[in-house]
The first five atom37 places (N, CA, C, CB, O) and aatype in JSON, in Angstrom:
{
  "aatype": [20, 20, 20, 20, 20, 20, 20, 20, 20, 20, 20, 20, 20, 20, 20, 20, 20, 20, 20, 20, 20, 20, 20, 20, 20, 20, 20, 20, 20, 20, 20, 20, 20, 20, 20, 20, 20, 20, 20, 20, 20, 20, 20, 20, 20, 20, 20, 20, 20, 20, 20, 20, 20, 20, 20, 20, 20, 20, 20, 20, 20, 20, 20, 20, 20, 20, 20, 20, 20, 20, 20, 20, 20, 20, 20, 20, 20, 20, 20, 20, 20, 20, 20, 20, 20, 20, 20, 20, 20, 20, 20, 20, 20, 20, 20, 20, 20, 20, 20, 20, 20, 20, 20, 20, 20, 20, 20, 20, 20, 20, 20, 20, 20, 20, 20, 20, 20, 20, 20, 20, 20, 20, 20],
  "atom_mask": [
    [1, 1, 1, 1, 1],
    [1, 1, 1, 1, 1],
    [1, 1, 1, 1, 1],
    [1, 1, 1, 1, 1],
    [1, 1, 1, 1, 1],
    [1, 1, 1, 1, 1],
    [1, 1, 1, 1, 1],
    [1, 1, 1, 1, 1],
    [1, 1, 1, 1, 1],
    [1, 1, 1, 1, 1],
    [1, 1, 1, 1, 1],
    [1, 1, 1, 1, 1],
    [1, 1, 1, 1, 1],
    [1, 1, 1, 1, 1],
    [1, 1, 1, 1, 1],
    [1, 1, 1, 1, 1],
    [1, 1, 1, 1, 1],
    [1, 1, 1, 1, 1],
    [1, 1, 1, 1, 1],
    [1, 1, 1, 1, 1],
    [1, 1, 1, 1, 1],
    [1, 1, 1, 1, 1],
    [1, 1, 1, 1, 1],
    [1, 1, 1, 1, 1],
    [1, 1, 1, 1, 1],
    [1, 1, 1, 1, 1],
    [1, 1, 1, 1, 1],
    [1, 1, 1, 1, 1],
    [1, 1, 1, 1, 1],
    [1, 1, 1, 1, 1],
    [1, 1, 1, 1, 1],
    [1, 1, 1, 1, 1],
    [1, 1, 1, 1, 1],
    [1, 1, 1, 1, 1],
    [1, 1, 1, 1, 1],
    [1, 1, 1, 1, 1],
    [1, 1, 1, 1, 1],
    [1, 1, 1, 1, 1],
    [1, 1, 1, 1, 1],
    [1, 1, 1, 1, 1],
    [1, 1, 1, 1, 1],
    [1, 1, 1, 1, 1],
    [1, 1, 1, 1, 1],
    [1, 1, 1, 1, 1],
    [1, 1, 1, 1, 1],
    [1, 1, 1, 1, 1],
    [1, 1, 1, 1, 1],
    [1, 1, 1, 1, 1],
    [1, 1, 1, 1, 1],
    [1, 1, 1, 1, 1],
    [1, 1, 1, 1, 1],
    [1, 1, 1, 1, 1],
    [1, 1, 1, 1, 1],
    [1, 1, 1, 1, 1],
    [1, 1, 1, 1, 1],
    [1, 1, 1, 1, 1],
    [1, 1, 1, 1, 1],
    [1, 1, 1, 1, 1],
    [1, 1, 1, 1, 1],
    [1, 1, 1, 1, 1],
    [1, 1, 1, 1, 1],
    [1, 1, 1, 1, 1],
    [1, 1, 1, 1, 1],
    [1, 1, 1, 1, 1],
    [1, 1, 1, 1, 1],
    [1, 1, 1, 1, 1],
    [1, 1, 1, 1, 1],
    [1, 1, 1, 1, 1],
    [1, 1, 1, 1, 1],
    [1, 1, 1, 1, 1],
    [1, 1, 1, 1, 1],
    [1, 1, 1, 1, 1],
    [1, 1, 1, 1, 1],
    [1, 1, 1, 1, 1],
    [1, 1, 1, 1, 1],
    [1, 1, 1, 1, 1],
    [1, 1, 1, 1, 1],
    [1, 1, 1, 1, 1],
    [1, 1, 1, 1, 1],
    [1, 1, 1, 1, 1],
    [1, 1, 1, 1, 1],
    [1, 1, 1, 1, 1],
    [1, 1, 1, 1, 1],
    [1, 1, 1, 1, 1],
    [1, 1, 1, 1, 1],
    [1, 1, 1, 1, 1],
    [1, 1, 1, 1, 1],
    [1, 1, 1, 1, 1],
    [1, 1, 1, 1, 1],
    [1, 1, 1, 1, 1],
    [1, 1, 1, 1, 1],
    [1, 1, 1, 1, 1],
    [1, 1, 1, 1, 1],
    [1, 1, 1, 1, 1],
    [1, 1, 1, 1, 1],
    [1, 1, 1, 1, 1],
    [1, 1, 1, 1, 1],
    [1, 1, 1, 1, 1],
    [1, 1, 1, 1, 1],
    [1, 1, 1, 1, 1],
    [1, 1, 1, 1, 1],
    [1, 1, 1, 1, 1],
    [1, 1, 1, 1, 1],
    [1, 1, 1, 1, 1],
    [1, 1, 1, 1, 1],
    [1, 1, 1, 1, 1],
    [1, 1, 1, 1, 1],
    [1, 1, 1, 1, 1],
    [1, 1, 1, 1, 1],
    [1, 1, 1, 1, 1],
    [1, 1, 1, 1, 1],
    [1, 1, 1, 1, 1],
    [1, 1, 1, 1, 1],
    [1, 1, 1, 1, 1],
    [1, 1, 1, 1, 1],
    [1, 1, 1, 1, 1],
    [1, 1, 1, 1, 1],
    [1, 1, 1, 1, 1],
    [1, 1, 1, 1, 1],
    [1, 1, 1, 1, 1],
    [1, 1, 1, 1, 1],
    [1, 1, 1, 1, 1],
    [1, 1, 1, 1, 1]
  ],
  "atom_positions": [
    [[3.41, 2.35, 2.32], [3.27, 0.98, 2.79], [4.28, 0.11, 2.05], [1.82, 0.46, 2.56], [4.46, 0.23, 0.84]],
    [[4.94, -0.77, 2.78], [5.87, -1.69, 2.14], [5.16, -3.01, 1.88], [7.15, -1.91, 3.02], [4.46, -3.52, 2.77]],
    [[5.31, -3.56, 0.7], [4.66, -4.81, 0.33], [5.72, -5.74, -0.24], [3.5, -4.58, -0.7], [6.01, -5.7, -1.43]],
    [[6.3, -6.59, 0.6], [7.38, -7.49, 0.24], [8.53, -6.76, -0.44], [6.85, -8.58, -0.68], [9.49, -6.38, 0.24]],
    [[8.47, -6.55, -1.74], [9.59, -5.95, -2.47], [9.25, -4.59, -3.04], [10.04, -6.86, -3.58], [9.99, -4.1, -3.89]],
    [[8.17, -3.96, -2.6], [7.76, -2.69, -3.21], [7.27, -1.71, -2.16], [6.67, -2.93, -4.25], [6.78, -2.1, -1.1]],
    [[7.41, -0.42, -2.48], [6.8, 0.64, -1.68], [5.59, 1.12, -2.47], [7.82, 1.82, -1.36], [5.73, 1.58, -3.61]],
    [[4.41, 1.01, -1.87], [3.17, 1.33, -2.56], [2.43, 2.39, -1.77], [2.29, 0.07, -2.74], [2.25, 2.26, -0.56]],
    [[2.01, 3.44, -2.46], [1.19, 4.49, -1.84], [-0.27, 4.13, -2.04], [1.51, 5.9, -2.44], [-0.69, 3.78, -3.14]],
    [[-1.05, 4.21, -0.95], [-2.47, 3.89, -1.02], [-3.27, 5.12, -0.61], [-2.83, 2.68, -0.12], [-3.06, 5.67, 0.47]],
    [[-4.19, 5.54, -1.47], [-5.07, 6.66, -1.16], [-6.14, 6.16, -0.19], [-5.72, 7.27, -2.46], [-6.91, 5.27, -0.55]],
    [[-6.2, 6.7, 1.03], [-7.15, 6.17, 2.02], [-8.61, 6.43, 1.65], [-6.87, 6.78, 3.37], [-9.5, 5.72, 2.13]],
    [[-8.88, 7.42, 0.81], [-10.26, 7.73, 0.43], [-10.77, 6.82, -0.68], [-10.36, 9.16, 0.0], [-11.92, 6.39, -0.65]],
    [[-9.9, 6.53, -1.66], [-10.35, 5.76, -2.83], [-9.83, 4.32, -2.84], [-9.92, 6.46, -4.09], [-10.4, 3.46, -3.51]],
    [[-8.75, 4.07, -2.11], [-8.12, 2.75, -2.15], [-7.2, 2.58, -3.34], [-9.17, 1.68, -2.18], [-6.58, 1.53, -3.49]],
    [[-7.08, 3.61, -4.19], [-6.18, 3.53, -5.34], [-4.75, 3.37, -4.87], [-6.31, 4.79, -6.23], [-4.34, 3.95, -3.86]],
    [[-3.98, 2.55, -5.6], [-2.61, 2.26, -5.24], [-1.66, 2.76, -6.33], [-2.42, 0.77, -5.01], [-1.96, 2.7, -7.52]],
    [[-0.5, 3.26, -5.88], [0.51, 3.77, -6.78], [1.86, 3.19, -6.37], [0.54, 5.34, -6.78], [2.3, 3.38, -5.24]],
    [[2.5, 2.49, -7.29], [3.83, 1.95, -7.04], [4.82, 3.11, -6.95], [4.26, 0.94, -8.14], [4.93, 3.9, -7.89]],
    [[5.53, 3.21, -5.84], [6.51, 4.28, -5.64], [7.93, 3.77, -5.82], [6.36, 4.9, -4.27], [8.82, 4.54, -6.2]],
    [[8.17, 2.49, -5.54], [9.5, 1.92, -5.7], [9.38, 0.41, -5.63], [10.48, 2.45, -4.62], [8.57, -0.12, -4.88]],
    [[10.18, -0.27, -6.41], [10.16, -1.73, -6.39], [10.49, -2.27, -7.77], [8.8, -2.26, -5.92], [11.1, -1.58, -8.58]],
    [[10.08, -3.5, -8.03], [10.38, -4.12, -9.33], [9.9, -3.22, -10.48], [9.72, -5.51, -9.43], [8.72, -2.88, -10.57]],
    [[10.83, -2.85, -11.34], [10.48, -2.04, -12.49], [10.48, -0.54, -12.24], [9.17, -2.43, -12.98], [10.28, 0.23, -13.17]],
    [[10.7, -0.11, -10.99], [10.72, 1.33, -10.7], [11.8, 1.62, -9.66], [9.33, 1.81, -10.19], [11.71, 1.19, -8.52]],
    [[12.82, 2.35, -10.08], [13.91, 2.71, -9.18], [14.96, 1.62, -9.1], [13.37, 3.01, -7.79], [14.74, 0.49, -9.54]],
    [[16.09, 1.99, -8.54], [17.2, 1.06, -8.35], [17.69, 1.17, -6.93], [18.34, 1.33, -9.35], [17.5, 2.19, -6.28]],
    [[18.32, 0.12, -6.45], [18.91, 0.15, -5.13], [18.61, -1.11, -4.35], [18.43, 1.35, -4.36], [18.17, -2.11, -4.92]],
    [[18.85, -1.07, -3.03], [18.64, -2.25, -2.19], [17.2, -2.76, -2.26], [19.0, -1.94, -0.75], [16.26, -1.98, -2.46]],
    [[17.05, -4.04, -2.11], [15.75, -4.7, -2.11], [14.95, -4.3, -0.88], [15.92, -6.23, -2.17], [15.52, -4.15, 0.21]],
    [[13.66, -4.13, -1.03], [12.78, -3.79, 0.09], [12.17, -5.02, 0.77], [11.67, -2.86, -0.39], [11.29, -4.88, 1.61]],
    [[12.63, -6.21, 0.41], [12.08, -7.43, 0.99], [12.18, -7.39, 2.51], [12.81, -8.65, 0.44], [13.24, -7.09, 3.06]],
    [[11.09, -7.7, 3.16], [11.06, -7.74, 4.62], [10.79, -6.4, 5.27], [12.34, -8.27, 5.13], [10.82, -6.3, 6.49]],
    [[10.52, -5.36, 4.47], [10.23, -4.05, 5.03], [8.97, -4.1, 5.89], [10.07, -3.0, 3.92], [7.9, -4.46, 5.4]],
    [[9.1, -3.74, 7.17], [7.95, -3.84, 8.07], [7.54, -2.5, 8.67], [8.27, -4.79, 9.19], [6.45, -2.38, 9.21]],
    [[8.4, -1.52, 8.56], [8.1, -0.2, 9.12], [8.39, 0.83, 8.04], [8.94, 0.08, 10.41], [9.39, 0.75, 7.33]],
    [[7.48, 1.82, 7.93], [7.66, 2.88, 6.94], [7.39, 4.21, 7.61], [6.73, 2.67, 5.71], [6.43, 4.35, 8.37]],
    [[8.23, 5.19, 7.34], [8.01, 6.57, 7.79], [8.23, 7.47, 6.57], [8.97, 6.97, 8.99], [9.17, 7.27, 5.8]],
    [[7.36, 8.46, 6.41], [7.45, 9.36, 5.26], [7.75, 10.77, 5.75], [6.14, 9.34, 4.43], [7.15, 11.27, 6.69]],
    [[8.71, 11.39, 5.07], [9.09, 12.77, 5.36], [9.08, 13.51, 4.02], [10.5, 12.86, 6.07], [10.08, 13.51, 3.3]],
    [[7.96, 14.15, 3.7], [7.85, 14.86, 2.43], [7.89, 13.91, 1.26], [8.95, 15.89, 2.29], [7.03, 13.03, 1.14]],
    [[8.88, 14.07, 0.39], [9.01, 13.23, -0.8], [9.99, 12.07, -0.61], [9.45, 14.07, -1.97], [10.42, 11.45, -1.57]],
    [[10.33, 11.8, 0.66], [11.23, 10.7, 0.98], [10.53, 9.75, 1.93], [12.57, 11.23, 1.6], [9.91, 10.17, 2.91]],
    [[10.62, 8.46, 1.64], [10.12, 7.44, 2.57], [11.32, 6.67, 3.1], [9.09, 6.47, 1.87], [12.32, 6.49, 2.4]],
    [[11.22, 6.22, 4.33], [12.25, 5.38, 4.93], [11.61, 4.05, 5.26], [12.87, 6.05, 6.2], [10.56, 4.0, 5.91]],
    [[12.23, 2.96, 4.83], [11.7, 1.61, 5.04], [12.7, 0.84, 5.89], [11.44, 0.87, 3.67], [13.88, 0.72, 5.54]],
    [[12.23, 0.32, 7.01], [13.06, -0.47, 7.91], [12.89, -1.95, 7.55], [12.68, -0.21, 9.4], [11.78, -2.47, 7.56]],
    [[14.0, -2.6, 7.24], [13.98, -4.03, 6.91], [14.8, -4.77, 7.96], [14.55, -4.29, 5.46], [16.02, -4.83, 7.86]],
    [[14.14, -5.35, 8.98], [14.88, -6.02, 10.05], [15.62, -7.27, 9.59], [13.95, -6.37, 11.15], [16.52, -7.73, 10.29]],
    [[15.26, -7.82, 8.46], [15.97, -8.95, 7.86], [16.26, -8.55, 6.43], [15.14, -10.3, 7.95], [15.35, -8.65, 5.61]],
    [[17.41, -8.11, 6.07], [18.71, -8.35, 6.66], [19.16, -7.29, 7.66], [19.7, -8.45, 5.6], [20.28, -7.4, 8.17]],
    [[18.38, -6.29, 7.96], [18.77, -5.26, 8.92], [19.27, -4.01, 8.23], [19.83, -5.79, 9.85], [20.48, -3.76, 8.2]],
    [[18.37, -3.23, 7.69], [18.77, -2.05, 6.93], [17.69, -0.98, 7.04], [19.03, -2.41, 5.45], [16.52, -1.29, 7.25]],
    [[18.08, 0.26, 6.9], [17.15, 1.38, 6.78], [17.37, 1.92, 5.38], [17.38, 2.49, 7.9], [18.47, 2.37, 5.04]],
    [[16.32, 1.89, 4.57], [16.44, 2.25, 3.17], [15.68, 3.55, 2.9], [15.91, 1.13, 2.26], [14.51, 3.69, 3.27]],
    [[16.37, 4.48, 2.27], [15.78, 5.77, 1.86], [15.21, 5.59, 0.47], [16.84, 6.93, 1.9], [15.91, 5.12, -0.44]],
    [[13.93, 5.96, 0.29], [13.27, 5.83, -1.01], [12.84, 7.21, -1.49], [12.05, 4.87, -0.92], [12.06, 7.89, -0.83]],
    [[13.36, 7.61, -2.64], [12.92, 8.86, -3.25], [11.6, 8.57, -3.96], [13.99, 9.44, -4.26], [11.56, 7.83, -4.94]],
    [[10.5, 9.16, -3.45], [9.18, 8.83, -3.96], [8.96, 9.31, -5.39], [8.13, 9.42, -3.06], [8.11, 8.75, -6.09]],
    [[9.69, 10.31, -5.83], [9.51, 10.84, -7.19], [10.01, 9.88, -8.26], [10.21, 12.16, -7.33], [9.46, 9.82, -9.36]],
    [[11.08, 9.11, -7.94], [11.67, 8.25, -8.97], [11.92, 6.82, -8.52], [12.96, 8.85, -9.44], [12.36, 5.99, -9.32]],
    [[11.66, 6.5, -7.24], [11.82, 5.14, -6.75], [13.23, 4.73, -6.39], [11.32, 4.21, -7.75], [13.45, 3.59, -6.0]],
    [[14.19, 5.63, -6.5], [15.59, 5.29, -6.2], [15.73, 4.98, -4.71], [16.54, 6.46, -6.6], [15.23, 5.71, -3.85]],
    [[16.42, 3.86, -4.41], [16.6, 3.39, -3.04], [18.08, 3.39, -2.67], [16.0, 1.97, -2.87], [18.92, 2.96, -3.46]],
    [[18.38, 3.89, -1.46], [19.75, 3.85, -0.96], [19.72, 3.45, 0.51], [20.46, 5.23, -1.14], [18.79, 3.79, 1.24]],
    [[20.74, 2.74, 0.92], [20.87, 2.35, 2.32], [21.35, 3.56, 3.12], [21.84, 1.16, 2.49], [22.27, 4.26, 2.7]],
    [[20.72, 3.8, 4.27], [21.06, 4.95, 5.1], [22.12, 4.6, 6.12], [19.83, 5.5, 5.79], [23.02, 5.4, 6.36]],
    [[22.04, 3.45, 6.73], [22.88, 3.11, 7.86], [24.34, 3.02, 7.47], [22.44, 1.82, 8.48], [24.7, 2.39, 6.48]],
    [[25.18, 3.66, 8.28], [26.62, 3.59, 8.08], [27.24, 2.6, 9.03], [27.26, 4.97, 8.25], [26.68, 1.54, 9.29]],
    [[28.4, 2.95, 9.56], [29.1, 2.08, 10.5], [28.32, 1.97, 11.8], [30.53, 2.6, 10.76], [27.74, 2.95, 12.26]],
    [[28.31, 0.79, 12.4], [27.62, 0.64, 13.67], [27.15, -0.78, 13.89], [26.46, 1.59, 13.76], [27.53, -1.69, 13.15]],
    [[26.31, -0.97, 14.9], [25.9, -2.32, 15.3], [24.92, -2.99, 14.37], [25.31, -2.27, 16.65], [24.68, -4.19, 14.52]],
    [[24.34, -2.29, 13.43], [23.4, -2.9, 12.5], [21.98, -2.88, 13.0], [23.81, -4.32, 12.22], [21.73, -2.59, 14.17]],
    [[21.07, -3.17, 12.12], [19.64, -3.1, 12.42], [18.96, -4.45, 12.36], [18.96, -2.15, 11.47], [17.73, -4.52, 12.25]],
    [[19.74, -5.53, 12.44], [19.15, -6.86, 12.44], [18.2, -6.99, 13.63], [20.24, -7.95, 12.49], [18.57, -6.64, 14.75]],
    [[17.01, -7.49, 13.4], [15.97, -7.67, 14.41], [15.43, -6.34, 14.96], [16.5, -8.51, 15.56], [14.9, -6.3, 16.07]],
    [[15.58, -5.27, 14.2], [15.1, -3.96, 14.66], [13.58, -3.87, 14.57], [15.76, -2.84, 13.85], [12.94, -4.58, 13.8]],
    [[13.02, -2.95, 15.37], [11.58, -2.72, 15.37], [11.35, -1.23, 15.58], [10.86, -3.56, 16.48], [12.2, -0.52, 16.12]],
    [[10.19, -0.78, 15.15], [9.82, 0.61, 15.35], [10.64, 1.54, 14.49], [9.97, 1.0, 16.81], [11.84, 1.31, 14.3]],
    [[10.03, 2.56, 13.96], [10.73, 3.54, 13.15], [10.01, 4.86, 13.28], [10.81, 3.1, 11.66], [8.78, 4.93, 13.14]],
    [[10.75, 5.92, 13.54], [10.19, 7.25, 13.59], [11.24, 8.22, 13.06], [9.74, 7.64, 15.03], [12.44, 7.99, 13.22]],
    [[10.78, 9.29, 12.45], [11.66, 10.34, 11.92], [11.39, 11.6, 12.73], [11.43, 10.58, 10.38], [10.24, 11.91, 13.03]],
    [[12.45, 12.33, 13.11], [12.22, 13.56, 13.87], [11.5, 14.61, 13.03], [13.56, 14.12, 14.38], [11.38, 14.46, 11.81]],
    [[11.02, 15.66, 13.69], [10.17, 16.65, 13.02], [10.87, 17.44, 11.92], [9.63, 17.59, 14.04], [10.19, 18.04, 11.08]],
    [[12.19, 17.47, 11.9], [12.9, 18.2, 10.85], [13.53, 17.27, 9.81], [13.98, 19.07, 11.48], [14.22, 17.74, 8.9]],
    [[13.29, 15.97, 9.93], [13.77, 15.02, 8.94], [15.27, 14.78, 8.93], [13.36, 15.47, 7.61], [15.84, 14.43, 7.9]],
    [[15.91, 14.98, 10.09], [17.36, 14.79, 10.15], [17.78, 13.48, 10.81], [17.98, 15.93, 10.89], [18.87, 12.97, 10.54]],
    [[16.91, 12.92, 11.68], [17.28, 11.71, 12.42], [16.14, 10.7, 12.38], [17.64, 12.06, 13.88], [14.96, 11.06, 12.36]],
    [[16.51, 9.44, 12.37], [15.55, 8.35, 12.51], [15.83, 7.66, 13.84], [15.65, 7.33, 11.31], [16.95, 7.69, 14.34]],
    [[14.81, 7.05, 14.4], [14.93, 6.31, 15.66], [14.35, 4.92, 15.47], [14.21, 7.06, 16.82], [13.25, 4.78, 14.96]],
    [[15.09, 3.89, 15.89], [14.63, 2.51, 15.87], [15.09, 1.83, 17.16], [15.18, 1.75, 14.62], [15.98, 2.33, 17.85]],
    [[14.48, 0.7, 17.48], [14.91, -0.05, 18.65], [15.43, -1.42, 18.22], [13.75, -0.21, 19.67], [14.91, -2.04, 17.28]],
    [[16.47, -1.87, 18.93], [17.05, -3.19, 18.71], [17.37, -3.76, 20.08], [18.33, -3.12, 17.79], [18.29, -3.27, 20.74]],
    [[16.66, -4.78, 20.51], [16.95, -5.51, 21.75], [17.22, -4.59, 22.94], [18.13, -6.41, 21.54], [18.27, -4.69, 23.57]],
    [[16.29, -3.71, 23.25], [16.42, -2.85, 24.41], [17.32, -1.65, 24.21], [16.93, -3.63, 25.53], [17.6, -0.91, 25.16]],
    [[17.76, -1.44, 22.99], [18.63, -0.32, 22.67], [17.92, 0.61, 21.7], [19.97, -0.8, 22.08], [17.36, 0.16, 20.7]],
    [[17.93, 1.9, 22.0], [17.38, 2.9, 21.1], [18.52, 3.4, 20.22], [16.71, 4.07, 21.89], [19.54, 3.88, 20.72]],
    [[18.34, 3.29, 18.92], [19.34, 3.79, 17.97], [18.85, 5.08, 17.36], [19.63, 2.74, 16.88], [17.71, 5.18, 16.92]],
    [[19.71, 6.06, 17.34], [19.45, 7.33, 16.67], [20.35, 7.34, 15.43], [19.72, 8.59, 17.61], [21.56, 7.2, 15.55]],
    [[19.75, 7.49, 14.27], [20.49, 7.42, 13.01], [20.47, 8.79, 12.34], [19.9, 6.33, 12.08], [19.4, 9.34, 12.09]],
    [[21.63, 9.32, 12.05], [21.74, 10.57, 11.31], [21.41, 10.24, 9.85], [23.19, 11.22, 11.46], [22.14, 9.48, 9.21]],
    [[20.34, 10.81, 9.31], [19.89, 10.46, 7.97], [20.8, 11.0, 6.87], [18.51, 10.97, 7.75], [20.76, 10.5, 5.75]],
    [[21.63, 11.99, 7.17], [22.56, 12.53, 6.17], [23.83, 11.69, 6.08], [22.92, 13.97, 6.51], [24.36, 11.48, 4.99]],
    [[24.33, 11.21, 7.24], [25.61, 10.51, 7.25], [25.5, 9.01, 7.52], [26.5, 11.13, 8.29], [26.43, 8.26, 7.23]],
    [[24.37, 8.58, 8.08], [24.24, 7.18, 8.47], [24.85, 6.89, 9.82], [24.86, 6.29, 7.43], [24.84, 5.75, 10.28]],
    [[25.4, 7.91, 10.47], [26.02, 7.73, 11.78], [25.01, 7.3, 12.83], [26.71, 9.01, 12.23], [23.86, 7.74, 12.81]],
    [[25.45, 6.44, 13.75], [24.56, 5.9, 14.78], [24.98, 6.36, 16.17], [24.56, 4.37, 14.73], [26.17, 6.48, 16.47]],
    [[23.99, 6.63, 17.0], [24.19, 6.88, 18.42], [23.3, 5.88, 19.14], [23.86, 8.38, 18.83], [22.12, 5.78, 18.83]],
    [[23.87, 5.14, 20.09], [23.07, 4.14, 20.81], [22.84, 4.55, 22.25], [23.74, 2.77, 20.76], [23.68, 5.2, 22.87]],
    [[21.67, 4.17, 22.76], [21.33, 4.4, 24.17], [20.78, 3.09, 24.71], [20.3, 5.58, 24.34], [19.74, 2.62, 24.24]],
    [[21.42, 2.5, 25.69], [20.93, 1.28, 26.31], [19.82, 1.65, 27.27], [22.07, 0.52, 27.04], [20.08, 2.18, 28.35]],
    [[18.59, 1.38, 26.89], [17.44, 1.77, 27.7], [17.28, 0.9, 28.93], [16.19, 1.71, 26.87], [16.64, 1.31, 29.9]],
    [[17.84, -0.3, 28.91], [17.71, -1.17, 30.09], [18.78, -0.86, 31.13], [17.78, -2.64, 29.67], [18.7, -1.35, 32.26]],
    [[19.8, -0.07, 30.77], [20.87, 0.27, 31.69], [20.75, 1.72, 32.15], [22.23, 0.03, 31.04], [20.8, 2.0, 33.34]],
    [[20.6, 2.63, 31.2], [20.5, 4.04, 31.52], [19.1, 4.37, 32.01], [20.87, 4.9, 30.3], [18.11, 3.85, 31.48]],
    [[19.01, 5.2, 32.97], [17.71, 5.61, 33.48], [17.24, 6.8, 32.67], [17.76, 5.95, 35.0], [17.44, 7.96, 33.05]],
    [[16.62, 6.49, 31.54], [16.14, 7.53, 30.64], [14.63, 7.35, 30.5], [16.86, 7.48, 29.25], [14.18, 6.31, 30.04]],
    [[13.87, 8.33, 30.89], [12.43, 8.27, 30.71], [11.75, 7.27, 31.62], [12.11, 7.94, 29.29], [12.38, 6.63, 32.46]],
    [[10.46, 7.17, 31.43], [9.63, 6.27, 32.23], [8.66, 5.55, 31.31], [8.86, 7.04, 33.35], [8.46, 5.95, 30.16]],
    [[8.08, 4.49, 31.8], [7.05, 3.79, 31.03], [7.5, 2.41, 30.61], [6.67, 4.59, 29.81], [8.44, 1.84, 31.16]],
    [[6.81, 1.91, 29.64], [7.0, 0.55, 29.16], [8.39, 0.36, 28.55], [5.92, 0.19, 28.13], [8.92, 1.26, 27.9]],
    [[8.97, -0.82, 28.77], [10.28, -1.12, 28.2], [10.17, -1.19, 26.68], [10.84, -2.45, 28.76], [9.13, -1.53, 26.13]],
    [[11.28, -0.85, 26.03], [11.32, -0.87, 24.56], [11.89, -2.2, 24.11], [12.16, 0.3, 23.99], [12.01, -2.44, 22.91]]
  ]
}
């Protein structure tokens, strides 16, 4: 769970909380504004739509690094999911689905309002 400037793990059975990254633990980009979190093993990914970043958090030591490389940016982004093998993240930005390579930060975009991909509710 992201809490303003920190990543906090909460035990659902006991309610106990453990600081995983934030003030006093780990170094790297600020987690302020983190609204989406996805966990893949010992790595958490925090989406911060303001200023628009995807931050990788090493849960063992709290170290934070920006994942996104060259591309359109994640300003005003929503939704976050990690694929089953932990290689790609998916987010949406204004009707566009972004696929982010978690190793390189490379982006692939798909305009969902233009391309006829899938069915159902608009993103």
